[in-house]
Backbone as CSV, one residue per row, in Angstrom:
resi,resn,N_x,N_y,N_z,CA_x,CA_y,CA_z,C_x,C_y,C_z
1,MET,72.424,8.418,-221.252,73.016,9.754,-221.121,73.568,10.203,-222.468
2,MET,73.311,11.454,-222.839,73.821,11.998,-224.097,74.610,13.265,-223.782
3,THR,75.878,13.081,-223.419,76.694,14.189,-222.963,76.907,15.209,-224.072
4,LEU,76.635,16.443,-223.751,76.868,17.541,-224.689,78.252,18.122,-224.457
5,GLY,78.856,18.654,-225.495,80.109,19.371,-225.371,79.902,20.851,-225.622
6,HIS,80.917,21.648,-225.313,80.829,23.092,-225.489,80.482,23.453,-226.933
7,ASP,81.176,22.838,-227.888,80.937,23.170,-229.297,79.530,22.790,-229.744
8,THR,79.024,21.668,-229.207,77.659,21.255,-229.552,76.642,22.250,-229.016
9,ILE,76.871,22.729,-227.795,75.961,23.714,-227.207,75.937,24.984,-228.046
10,VAL,77.108,25.457,-228.455,77.189,26.659,-229.278,76.483,26.441,-230.612
11,SER,76.684,25.255,-231.201,76.033,24.948,-232.477,74.518,24.919,-232.326
12,LEU,74.030,24.276,-231.264,72.589,24.234,-231.019,72.051,25.625,-230.723
13,GLY,72.869,26.451,-230.090,72.451,27.812,-229.779,72.211,28.647,-231.016
14,SER,72.891,28.298,-232.118,72.702,29.056,-233.355,71.317,28.850,-233.942
15,ARG,70.599,27.827,-233.459,69.245,27.565,-233.945,68.179,28.284,-233.116
16,LEU,68.604,28.934,-232.038,67.673,29.703,-231.213,67.353,31.024,-231.923
17,PRO,66.317,31.740,-231.482,65.948,32.992,-232.158,67.126,33.956,-232.274
18,PRO,67.355,34.555,-233.436,68.480,35.476,-233.627,68.408,36.714,-232.749
19,SER,67.228,37.016,-232.242,67.085,38.193,-231.381,67.906,38.068,-230.097
20,LEU,68.246,36.833,-229.691,69.076,36.646,-228.500,70.450,37.275,-228.705
21,GLY,71.017,37.080,-229.873,72.297,37.702,-230.187,72.188,39.209,-230.269
22,VAL,71.050,39.705,-230.742,70.823,41.149,-230.819,70.850,41.757,-229.420
23,LEU,70.234,41.077,-228.463,70.211,41.594,-227.094,71.625,41.681,-226.538
24,GLY,72.459,40.682,-226.851,73.837,40.720,-226.393,74.605,41.899,-226.967
25,ARG,74.420,42.158,-228.256,75.106,43.289,-228.884,74.584,44.622,-228.350
26,LEU,73.267,44.691,-228.101,72.690,45.913,-227.539,73.247,46.171,-226.144
27,GLN,73.374,45.103,-225.360,73.928,45.211,-224.012,75.320,45.857,-224.063
28,GLY,76.136,45.389,-224.996,77.476,45.948,-225.120,77.464,47.405,-225.551
29,LEU,76.590,47.756,-226.475,76.507,49.143,-226.944,76.135,50.095,-225.815
30,LEU,75.173,49.691,-225.004,74.668,50.584,-223.962,75.665,50.802,-222.830
31,GLU,76.707,49.988,-222.797,77.766,50.204,-221.809,78.719,51.316,-222.244
32,ASP,78.594,51.744,-223.490,79.417,52.833,-224.026,78.675,54.158,-223.850
33,ALA,79.233,55.041,-223.074,78.573,56.332,-222.795,78.405,57.174,-224.050
34,ASP,79.192,56.887,-225.087,79.142,57.691,-226.299,78.288,57.066,-227.404
35,VAL,77.555,56.005,-227.079,76.732,55.357,-228.093,75.670,56.331,-228.608
36,ASP,75.368,56.250,-229.890,74.335,57.138,-230.425,73.142,56.323,-230.933
37,LEU,72.078,57.046,-231.252,70.820,56.421,-231.646,70.990,55.533,-232.875
38,ASP,71.746,55.995,-233.851,71.887,55.232,-235.093,72.497,53.851,-234.847
39,GLU,73.439,53.766,-233.917,74.076,52.482,-233.622,73.070,51.500,-233.021
40,ILE,72.228,51.998,-232.122,71.228,51.145,-231.493,70.204,50.683,-232.527
41,VAL,69.747,51.580,-233.348,68.772,51.233,-234.383,69.350,50.194,-235.329
42,GLU,70.605,50.353,-235.701,71.244,49.417,-236.634,71.278,48.001,-236.056
43,VAL,71.566,47.870,-234.770,71.633,46.548,-234.141,70.252,45.909,-234.062
44,VAL,69.263,46.638,-233.586,67.916,46.082,-233.441,67.337,45.706,-234.806
45,ASN,67.679,46.468,-235.820,67.154,46.230,-237.166,67.656,44.935,-237.793
46,ILE,68.631,44.291,-237.169,69.139,43.014,-237.687,68.014,41.986,-237.764
47,ASP,67.082,42.055,-236.810,65.961,41.109,-236.757,64.659,41.875,-237.028
48,PRO,64.088,41.770,-238.225,62.879,42.539,-238.564,61.707,42.272,-237.628
49,SER,61.548,41.020,-237.177,60.428,40.728,-236.279,60.612,41.426,-234.939
50,LEU,61.855,41.546,-234.482,62.139,42.252,-233.234,61.857,43.742,-233.397
51,THR,62.250,44.303,-234.532,61.972,45.716,-234.812,60.479,46.006,-234.725
52,PHE,59.680,45.120,-235.319,58.226,45.291,-235.312,57.686,45.263,-233.884
53,GLN,58.172,44.309,-233.096,57.705,44.193,-231.716,58.101,45.401,-230.880
54,VAL,59.310,45.895,-231.076,59.784,47.049,-230.309,58.912,48.274,-230.587
55,ILE,58.593,48.502,-231.853,57.725,49.645,-232.192,56.347,49.474,-231.565
56,LYS,55.814,48.251,-231.627,54.503,47.989,-231.039,54.519,48.212,-229.528
57,LEU,55.562,47.729,-228.858,55.650,47.906,-227.407,55.799,49.376,-227.038
58,ALA,56.568,50.114,-227.820,56.719,51.543,-227.558,55.380,52.268,-227.663
59,ASN,54.495,51.751,-228.518,53.169,52.363,-228.697,52.124,51.817,-227.737
60,SER,52.500,50.850,-226.908,51.536,50.241,-225.996,51.308,51.119,-224.770
61,ALA,50.351,50.707,-223.962,50.040,51.452,-222.735,51.196,51.426,-221.746
62,LEU,52.169,50.557,-221.966,53.317,50.443,-221.078,54.044,51.776,-220.916
63,PHE,54.102,52.570,-221.987,54.825,53.837,-221.941,53.918,55.054,-222.077
64,GLY,52.706,54.871,-222.516,51.736,55.952,-222.521,52.127,57.160,-223.355
65,LEU,52.779,56.922,-224.484,53.133,58.047,-225.355,51.864,58.682,-225.937
66,ARG,51.881,59.982,-226.095,50.678,60.696,-226.550,50.386,60.474,-228.024
67,SER,51.427,60.222,-228.801,51.228,59.947,-230.224,52.049,58.729,-230.607
68,ARG,51.663,58.074,-231.665,52.282,56.806,-232.050,53.642,57.004,-232.715
69,CYS,54.546,56.043,-232.457,55.821,55.991,-233.160,55.613,55.200,-234.444
70,GLU,56.147,55.707,-235.539,55.968,55.040,-236.825,57.219,54.300,-237.282
71,SER,58.335,54.536,-236.611,59.590,53.899,-237.025,60.404,53.531,-235.784
72,LEU,61.420,52.670,-235.985,62.298,52.290,-234.876,63.103,53.483,-234.387
73,ASP,63.572,54.325,-235.295,64.323,55.524,-234.899,63.505,56.370,-233.934
74,GLU,62.242,56.567,-234.279,61.369,57.386,-233.450,61.099,56.725,-232.109
75,ALA,60.918,55.407,-232.108,60.655,54.685,-230.866,61.839,54.789,-229.912
76,VAL,63.050,54.586,-230.425,64.247,54.667,-229.578,64.424,56.083,-229.043
77,ALA,64.224,57.067,-229.895,64.409,58.465,-229.487,63.421,58.869,-228.400
78,ARG,62.181,58.434,-228.514,61.146,58.885,-227.592,61.090,58.064,-226.306
79,VAL,61.404,56.795,-226.397,61.369,55.955,-225.200,62.633,56.132,-224.373
80,GLY,63.770,56.308,-225.033,65.030,56.493,-224.321,65.867,55.226,-224.293
81,PHE,67.182,55.396,-224.124,68.097,54.268,-224.189,67.854,53.267,-223.062
82,GLY,67.530,53.763,-221.869,67.300,52.860,-220.742,66.096,51.970,-220.967
83,ASP,64.993,52.575,-221.376,63.772,51.804,-221.571,63.807,50.966,-222.842
84,ILE,64.598,51.369,-223.831,64.662,50.552,-225.041,65.308,49.213,-224.722
85,HIS,66.217,49.204,-223.767,66.815,47.939,-223.336,65.754,47.046,-222.708
86,GLN,64.879,47.609,-221.888,63.804,46.824,-221.275,62.853,46.281,-222.336
87,ILE,62.493,47.119,-223.298,61.575,46.702,-224.359,62.172,45.554,-225.169
88,VAL,63.423,45.726,-225.598,64.067,44.675,-226.387,64.172,43.393,-225.572
89,GLY,64.527,43.515,-224.300,64.625,42.330,-223.441,63.310,41.593,-223.308
90,LEU,62.234,42.334,-223.106,60.912,41.711,-222.993,60.523,41.012,-224.290
91,ALA,60.775,41.677,-225.411,60.413,41.092,-226.704,61.239,39.846,-226.996
92,VAL,62.532,39.896,-226.685,63.406,38.744,-226.907,62.971,37.565,-226.048
93,ALA,62.711,37.823,-224.776,62.301,36.741,-223.877,60.957,36.153,-224.291
94,LYS,60.036,37.016,-224.688,58.722,36.523,-225.116,58.865,35.613,-226.333
95,HIS,59.680,36.032,-227.286,59.900,35.246,-228.493,60.575,33.921,-228.160
96,SER,61.554,33.956,-227.261,62.336,32.761,-226.940,61.568,31.764,-226.093
97,PHE,60.641,32.256,-225.279,59.957,31.387,-224.317,58.491,31.161,-224.653
98,GLN,58.109,31.330,-225.904,56.696,31.200,-226.241,56.258,29.752,-226.440
99,GLY,57.198,28.839,-226.687,56.826,27.455,-226.962,56.749,26.600,-225.703
100,GLU,56.004,25.518,-225.796,55.915,24.562,-224.692,57.232,23.797,-224.575
101,LEU,57.659,23.528,-223.344,58.847,22.709,-223.102,58.384,21.326,-222.677
102,ALA,58.263,20.426,-223.647,57.718,19.097,-223.374,58.584,18.315,-222.406
103,VAL,59.906,18.486,-222.487,60.819,17.755,-221.601,60.495,18.040,-220.143
104,TYR,60.088,19.263,-219.854,59.814,19.679,-218.481,58.320,19.762,-218.175
105,SER,57.466,19.348,-219.116,56.005,19.457,-218.965,55.621,20.878,-218.570
106,MET,56.143,21.832,-219.308,55.994,23.236,-218.936,55.483,24.055,-220.121
107,ALA,54.444,24.829,-219.894,53.942,25.735,-220.921,54.904,26.898,-221.096
108,GLY,55.002,27.400,-222.322,55.892,28.512,-222.587,55.581,29.733,-221.746
109,GLY,54.321,29.957,-221.494,53.924,31.098,-220.684,54.490,31.056,-219.286
110,ARG,54.696,29.852,-218.768,55.244,29.703,-217.415,56.698,30.166,-217.373
111,LEU,57.460,29.792,-218.390,58.862,30.186,-218.444,58.982,31.703,-218.606
112,TRP,58.118,32.279,-219.419,58.087,33.731,-219.608,57.766,34.436,-218.298
113,GLU,56.761,33.968,-217.585,56.369,34.580,-216.319,57.515,34.552,-215.317
114,ASN,58.189,33.406,-215.225,59.324,33.297,-214.308,60.447,34.232,-214.733
115,ALA,60.701,34.322,-216.041,61.774,35.181,-216.536,61.540,36.637,-216.158
116,VAL,60.316,37.117,-216.318,60.011,38.515,-216.006,60.089,38.761,-214.504
117,ALA,59.577,37.825,-213.702,59.640,37.976,-212.251,61.083,38.019,-211.763
118,VAL,61.899,37.081,-212.216,63.295,37.024,-211.775,64.070,38.240,-212.280
119,ALA,63.798,38.674,-213.503,64.497,39.834,-214.061,64.222,41.105,-213.259
120,THR,62.962,41.353,-212.942,62.629,42.575,-212.199,63.187,42.533,-210.777
121,LEU,63.155,41.366,-210.160,63.712,41.223,-208.810,65.227,41.379,-208.821
122,ASN,65.889,40.738,-209.762,67.350,40.810,-209.824,67.815,42.236,-210.070
123,ALA,67.089,42.953,-210.927,67.433,44.356,-211.185,67.245,45.208,-209.930
124,ALA,66.171,44.977,-209.199,65.910,45.745,-207.975,66.967,45.456,-206.907
125,PHE,67.372,44.193,-206.783,68.404,43.834,-205.805,69.755,44.437,-206.200
126,ALA,70.055,44.442,-207.489,71.312,45.031,-207.954,71.349,46.525,-207.632
127,GLU,70.223,47.184,-207.814,70.176,48.628,-207.579,70.472,48.963,-206.121
128,VAL,69.859,48.243,-205.175,70.099,48.548,-203.761,71.485,48.098,-203.318
129,ALA,72.097,47.188,-204.083,73.443,46.719,-203.758,74.521,47.565,-204.418
130,GLY,74.107,48.553,-205.214,75.065,49.407,-205.891,75.684,48.776,-207.120
131,ALA,75.023,47.769,-207.695,75.503,47.100,-208.898,74.711,47.597,-210.108
132,GLU,74.993,47.030,-211.283,74.374,47.466,-212.530,73.032,46.774,-212.728
133,PRO,71.902,47.492,-212.583,70.590,46.843,-212.703,70.266,46.364,-214.109
134,ARG,70.803,47.020,-215.142,70.500,46.601,-216.504,71.052,45.200,-216.775
135,ASN,72.286,44.956,-216.346,72.866,43.630,-216.510,72.075,42.584,-215.743
136,ALA,71.670,42.945,-214.521,70.926,42.006,-213.683,69.575,41.670,-214.303
137,TYR,68.943,42.653,-214.891,67.662,42.440,-215.566,67.819,41.440,-216.711
138,THR,68.863,41.631,-217.524,69.108,40.730,-218.655,69.389,39.315,-218.182
139,VAL,70.188,39.185,-217.144,70.506,37.865,-216.590,69.239,37.148,-216.141
140,GLY,68.361,37.876,-215.463,67.117,37.263,-215.005,66.249,36.789,-216.156
141,LEU,66.216,37.567,-217.223,65.416,37.181,-218.391,65.952,35.920,-219.060
142,LEU,67.277,35.786,-219.134,67.880,34.751,-219.967,68.436,33.557,-219.194
143,ARG,68.275,33.521,-217.894,68.928,32.450,-217.124,68.448,31.060,-217.536
144,ASN,67.243,30.952,-218.071,66.706,29.630,-218.417,66.729,29.333,-219.906
145,ILE,67.528,30.081,-220.672,67.595,29.783,-222.104,68.191,28.394,-222.328
146,GLY,68.973,27.922,-221.356,69.514,26.567,-221.452,68.435,25.500,-221.449
147,LYS,67.348,25.741,-220.729,66.238,24.790,-220.726,65.616,24.678,-222.126
148,VAL,65.523,25.799,-222.813,64.966,25.780,-224.173,65.866,24.954,-225.082
149,LEU,67.172,25.158,-224.965,68.100,24.411,-225.806,68.034,22.917,-225.515
150,LEU,68.043,22.524,-224.237,67.982,21.099,-223.897,66.672,20.477,-224.365
151,ASN,65.592,21.217,-224.238,64.296,20.715,-224.703,64.312,20.495,-226.219
152,ASN,64.888,21.434,-226.957,64.935,21.322,-228.408,65.869,20.203,-228.869
153,HIS,66.904,19.949,-228.062,67.900,18.945,-228.440,67.306,17.545,-228.466
154,ASN,66.498,17.210,-227.462,65.866,15.883,-227.433,64.503,15.983,-226.764
155,PRO,63.487,16.404,-227.508,62.148,16.600,-226.918,61.471,15.308,-226.470
156,ALA,62.075,14.156,-226.772,61.466,12.890,-226.352,61.763,12.568,-224.888
157,LEU,62.803,13.180,-224.326,63.117,12.956,-222.913,62.034,13.581,-222.030
158,ARG,61.900,13.066,-220.809,60.934,13.621,-219.869,61.539,13.677,-218.459
159,TYR,61.563,14.858,-217.910,61.939,15.001,-216.500,60.897,14.272,-215.666
160,PRO,61.317,13.360,-214.765,60.353,12.508,-214.058,59.536,13.198,-212.977
161,GLY,59.852,14.441,-212.663,59.060,15.175,-211.676,59.749,15.284,-210.335
162,GLU,59.279,16.246,-209.543,59.921,16.570,-208.269,59.805,15.459,-207.242
163,ALA,58.762,14.623,-207.334,58.596,13.537,-206.364,59.750,12.542,-206.455
164,LEU,60.254,12.331,-207.674,61.351,11.377,-207.871,62.723,12.068,-207.861
165,VAL,62.795,13.242,-208.483,64.059,13.998,-208.536,63.745,15.445,-208.171
166,PRO,63.872,15.817,-206.887,63.474,17.170,-206.465,64.230,18.294,-207.161
167,ASP,65.498,18.059,-207.500,66.317,19.096,-208.122,66.493,18.778,-209.602
168,VAL,65.860,19.557,-210.460,65.896,19.286,-211.895,67.314,19.374,-212.461
169,GLN,68.169,20.214,-211.855,69.527,20.340,-212.380,70.327,19.055,-212.165
170,GLN,70.019,18.319,-211.111,70.658,17.016,-210.909,70.308,16.079,-212.061
171,TRP,69.045,16.071,-212.446,68.593,15.232,-213.554,69.228,15.674,-214.868
172,GLU,69.303,16.986,-215.089,69.913,17.493,-216.319,71.375,17.060,-216.433
173,LYS,72.097,17.157,-215.332,73.510,16.750,-215.343,73.646,15.270,-215.679
174,GLU,72.742,14.454,-215.139,72.792,13.019,-215.409,72.481,12.714,-216.870
175,GLN,71.581,13.480,-217.471,71.154,13.218,-218.842,72.093,13.810,-219.887
176,TYR,72.613,15.022,-219.613,73.343,15.756,-220.636,74.804,16.033,-220.286
177,GLY,75.167,15.853,-219.016,76.505,16.233,-218.589,76.620,17.702,-218.222
178,TYR,75.581,18.465,-218.508,75.485,19.892,-218.178,74.129,20.149,-217.534
179,SER,74.094,21.064,-216.564,72.799,21.561,-216.106,72.343,22.649,-217.073
180,SER,71.062,22.970,-217.042,70.555,24.036,-217.919,71.204,25.375,-217.576
181,SER,71.551,25.592,-216.302,72.239,26.833,-215.918,73.607,26.913,-216.566
182,GLU,74.317,25.792,-216.602,75.631,25.765,-217.247,75.510,25.982,-218.753
183,VAL,74.475,25.398,-219.347,74.237,25.616,-220.780,73.959,27.093,-221.044
184,SER,73.122,27.711,-220.214,72.824,29.142,-220.364,74.100,29.971,-220.284
185,ALA,74.967,29.625,-219.339,76.215,30.373,-219.175,77.118,30.243,-220.393
186,VAL,77.186,29.047,-220.974,77.979,28.841,-222.193,77.456,29.732,-223.322
187,LEU,76.136,29.790,-223.469,75.543,30.599,-224.537,75.777,32.086,-224.296
188,LEU,75.596,32.544,-223.065,75.819,33.959,-222.772,77.265,34.346,-223.032
189,ASP,78.186,33.455,-222.684,79.599,33.718,-222.950,79.849,33.790,-224.460
190,HIS,79.237,32.892,-225.209,79.399,32.902,-226.668,78.834,34.170,-227.275
191,TRP,77.744,34.677,-226.708,77.134,35.908,-227.210,77.807,37.155,-226.643
192,ARG,78.911,36.970,-225.932,79.766,38.046,-225.439,79.129,38.907,-224.359
193,PHE,78.325,38.287,-223.528,77.866,38.977,-222.332,79.020,39.046,-221.330
194,ALA,78.932,39.978,-220.396,80.008,40.195,-219.430,80.256,38.943,-218.585
195,PRO,81.514,38.699,-218.175,81.843,37.497,-217.390,81.006,37.334,-216.131
196,GLU,80.736,38.451,-215.424,79.953,38.329,-214.193,78.515,37.901,-214.470
197,MET,77.996,38.226,-215.655,76.656,37.794,-216.023,76.641,36.286,-216.273
198,CYS,77.638,35.808,-217.002,77.738,34.368,-217.260,77.968,33.616,-215.955
199,GLY,78.864,34.147,-215.108,79.171,33.483,-213.846,77.993,33.414,-212.903
200,SER,77.185,34.466,-212.871,76.037,34.469,-211.960,75.001,33.435,-212.380
201,VAL,74.790,33.288,-213.689,73.844,32.282,-214.177,74.348,30.882,-213.870
202,CYS,75.637,30.655,-214.106,76.217,29.323,-213.926,76.151,28.860,-212.474
203,SER,76.321,29.795,-211.532,76.496,29.398,-210.128,75.391,29.865,-209.194
204,HIS,74.265,30.347,-209.732,73.280,30.963,-208.835,72.568,29.972,-207.926
205,ARG,72.559,28.695,-208.281,71.931,27.720,-207.388,72.738,27.578,-206.085
206,ARG,74.066,27.660,-206.196,74.952,27.565,-205.029,76.014,28.669,-205.128
207,PRO,75.650,29.902,-204.812,76.589,31.026,-204.963,77.873,30.861,-204.161
208,GLU,77.793,30.177,-203.032,78.960,30.021,-202.172,80.065,29.200,-202.834
209,ASP,79.719,28.456,-203.872,80.718,27.629,-204.555,81.540,28.408,-205.580
210,CYS,81.196,29.672,-205.799,81.878,30.472,-206.828,82.227,31.847,-206.256
211,PRO,83.303,31.935,-205.463,83.646,33.204,-204.799,83.827,34.368,-205.765
212,GLU,84.306,34.093,-206.994,84.583,35.169,-207.940,83.325,35.952,-208.304
213,PHE,82.195,35.253,-208.397,80.951,35.900,-208.824,79.851,35.756,-207.774
214,HIS,80.243,35.523,-206.505,79.219,35.136,-205.534,78.195,36.235,-205.265
215,ALA,78.563,37.513,-205.353,77.586,38.583,-205.105,76.529,38.601,-206.204
216,HIS,76.962,38.536,-207.463,76.015,38.504,-208.583,75.140,37.254,-208.518
217,ALA,75.775,36.116,-208.236,75.036,34.853,-208.167,74.055,34.844,-207.006
218,ALA,74.456,35.429,-205.881,73.581,35.456,-204.705,72.348,36.319,-204.951
219,ARG,72.511,37.431,-205.669,71.342,38.264,-205.984,70.385,37.518,-206.909
220,LEU,70.935,36.802,-207.884,70.071,36.012,-208.767,69.397,34.892,-207.983
221,HIS,70.110,34.292,-207.049,69.535,33.263,-206.181,68.352,33.833,-205.395
222,LEU,68.548,35.003,-204.800,67.466,35.647,-204.043,66.280,35.970,-204.949
223,ALA,66.567,36.424,-206.152,65.494,36.748,-207.097,64.665,35.513,-207.420
224,CYS,65.322,34.381,-207.633,64.604,33.133,-207.916,63.791,32.693,-206.709
225,CYS,64.350,32.892,-205.522,63.649,32.521,-204.282,62.369,33.329,-204.119
226,VAL,62.447,34.646,-204.290,61.266,35.497,-204.126,60.260,35.234,-205.246
227,ALA,60.735,35.009,-206.467,59.820,34.680,-207.564,59.029,33.430,-207.241
228,ALA,59.682,32.443,-206.622,58.979,31.226,-206.204,57.934,31.542,-205.149
229,GLU,58.243,32.461,-204.249,57.273,32.880,-203.222,56.073,33.571,-203.864
230,TRP,56.288,34.217,-204.993,55.188,34.852,-205.726,54.333,33.826,-206.472
231,GLY,54.768,32.573,-206.487,54.051,31.553,-207.233,54.548,31.390,-208.647
232,CYS,55.708,31.966,-208.967,56.260,31.914,-210.327,57.399,30.906,-210.441
233,HIS,57.393,29.883,-209.610,58.467,28.900,-209.629,58.359,27.992,-210.849
234,LEU,59.464,27.341,-211.179,59.506,26.394,-212.281,59.594,24.967,-211.747
235,THR,59.146,24.018,-212.535,59.195,22.620,-212.158,60.626,22.202,-211.855
236,GLY,60.802,21.557,-210.716,62.121,21.075,-210.338,62.990,22.086,-209.637
237,GLU,62.430,23.261,-209.355,63.182,24.295,-208.650,62.566,24.603,-207.286
238,GLY,61.888,23.634,-206.724,61.204,23.880,-205.461,62.079,23.738,-204.229
239,VAL,63.320,23.292,-204.406,64.203,23.088,-203.256,65.487,23.892,-203.433
240,GLY,66.133,24.184,-202.305,67.471,24.771,-202.344,67.562,26.276,-202.271
241,TRP,66.438,26.985,-202.402,66.509,28.442,-202.318,66.622,28.892,-200.866
242,GLN,67.456,29.907,-200.626,67.651,30.452,-199.276,67.430,31.962,-199.288
243,ARG,66.628,32.403,-198.349,66.407,33.840,-198.183,66.729,34.169,-196.730
244,ASP,67.996,34.134,-196.386,68.426,34.335,-195.008,69.506,35.413,-194.962
245,ALA,69.970,35.697,-193.731,70.949,36.767,-193.553,72.242,36.476,-194.303
246,ALA,72.633,35.205,-194.346,73.877,34.844,-195.030,73.779,35.135,-196.520
247,MET,72.662,34.770,-197.136,72.515,35.009,-198.574,72.413,36.508,-198.861
248,LEU,71.704,37.249,-198.005,71.630,38.696,-198.178,73.018,39.318,-198.079
249,GLY,73.826,38.793,-197.158,75.190,39.294,-197.008,76.023,39.033,-198.247
250,HIS,75.933,37.818,-198.796,76.646,37.497,-200.036,76.205,38.428,-201.162
251,ALA,74.902,38.718,-201.202,74.329,39.515,-202.291,74.600,41.003,-202.153
252,GLY,74.988,41.437,-200.950,75.179,42.863,-200.716,73.877,43.626,-200.632
253,VAL,72.800,42.929,-200.282,71.479,43.551,-200.165,71.200,43.819,-198.692
254,PRO,71.153,45.095,-198.258,70.862,45.397,-196.850,69.484,44.868,-196.459
255,GLU,69.407,44.235,-195.309,68.152,43.608,-194.901,67.012,44.610,-194.824
256,HIS,67.308,45.834,-194.388,66.248,46.826,-194.231,65.732,47.340,-195.578
257,GLN,66.464,47.047,-196.669,66.011,47.479,-197.996,65.409,46.341,-198.820
258,LEU,65.423,45.143,-198.255,64.950,43.994,-199.018,63.505,44.150,-199.458
259,GLU,62.610,44.437,-198.528,61.194,44.509,-198.870,60.880,45.700,-199.766
260,ILE,61.660,46.764,-199.641,61.483,47.910,-200.531,61.800,47.495,-201.960
261,ALA,62.908,46.764,-202.116,63.299,46.291,-203.445,62.274,45.314,-204.003
262,VAL,61.767,44.431,-203.150,60.772,43.449,-203.590,59.500,44.162,-204.054
263,ALA,59.067,45.176,-203.315,57.855,45.913,-203.685,58.043,46.645,-205.016
264,ARG,59.229,47.220,-205.220,59.510,47.908,-206.486,59.494,46.913,-207.647
265,ALA,60.071,45.745,-207.421,60.087,44.718,-208.458,58.688,44.202,-208.749
266,ARG,57.893,44.054,-207.714,56.520,43.559,-207.894,55.715,44.517,-208.765
267,GLU,55.921,45.810,-208.564,55.215,46.819,-209.363,55.605,46.693,-210.836
268,ALA,56.904,46.530,-211.094,57.367,46.384,-212.480,56.867,45.082,-213.084
269,PHE,56.884,44.013,-212.303,56.430,42.708,-212.789,54.969,42.763,-213.219
270,ILE,54.145,43.392,-212.422,52.723,43.511,-212.759,52.547,44.317,-214.039
271,LYS,53.320,45.382,-214.174,53.225,46.236,-215.365,53.603,45.451,-216.625
272,TYR,54.668,44.670,-216.538,55.123,43.914,-217.704,54.237,42.713,-218.005
273,SER,53.717,42.084,-216.961,52.976,40.836,-217.161,51.590,41.044,-217.763
274,VAL,51.112,42.296,-217.773,49.781,42.551,-218.335,49.861,43.151,-219.746
275,ILE,51.043,43.117,-220.352,51.170,43.589,-221.719,50.259,42.796,-222.633
276,GLU,49.543,43.471,-223.494,48.691,42.796,-224.471,49.538,42.439,-225.686
277,TRP,50.075,41.221,-225.666,51.015,40.835,-226.730,50.332,40.695,-228.095
278,SER,49.039,40.510,-228.101,48.353,40.458,-229.394,48.471,41.789,-230.118
279,ASP,48.676,42.853,-229.353,48.831,44.182,-229.935,50.297,44.575,-230.073
280,ALA,51.189,43.709,-229.555,52.617,44.076,-229.534,53.467,43.073,-230.283
281,SER,52.864,42.313,-231.174,53.656,41.322,-231.893,53.115,41.143,-233.294
């Protein structure tokens, strides 16, 4: 066992793509009703590779603009503040999850697919529950950043598989003293994401154990459950998900609106998952 501490996690987090910190700062800016275009452009411009990807995505078929954007200022102005958050989130997640996770025997594409599925579902559930869908979308994208950090910390370790350890978080706790969800929450807190976002990531496997954030955590739990039903599950996450009346009640998602939200999320997931990244990176 190689127990990690809070300071070690933060230090290891500094080696992750800098665009993760950019997303956190953008999240904070967009919560200000008086934010202007120049402030958003200044934050995104911190990472030149992210700027390039954002312009490319704005010019992709995803938004169907009639003429091409030549600069970040133009892309933000024409796409809009709401959609620029989605674009930056997609680019950040793609960059962060592009590598193979040897510890989990998982291709990077698998983690990306799960991130997009969970993000779109969590945002849709937040919307019908009267919560903030932008925050929920970001949480869904970044909930597994802890897995990337643990994989990078000791790539020689190997999760033994679901046949021996059905719950991967149990194995992570035994190996590191932290589950990947807890690591993700530490990083989100360090990057100054809202407390409810950090709390939902930390406790989404068992929302009932965290009354303070149980609604946010329950929606993320439901999002992971439905993503698994779509075939977008991750290794070691095949057990423990609940999609019942009790979880819907915790999440504040009316049962009669569940399938409507799922269908809306599925439409967004398909749209995002077919992005031609060779043209957007």
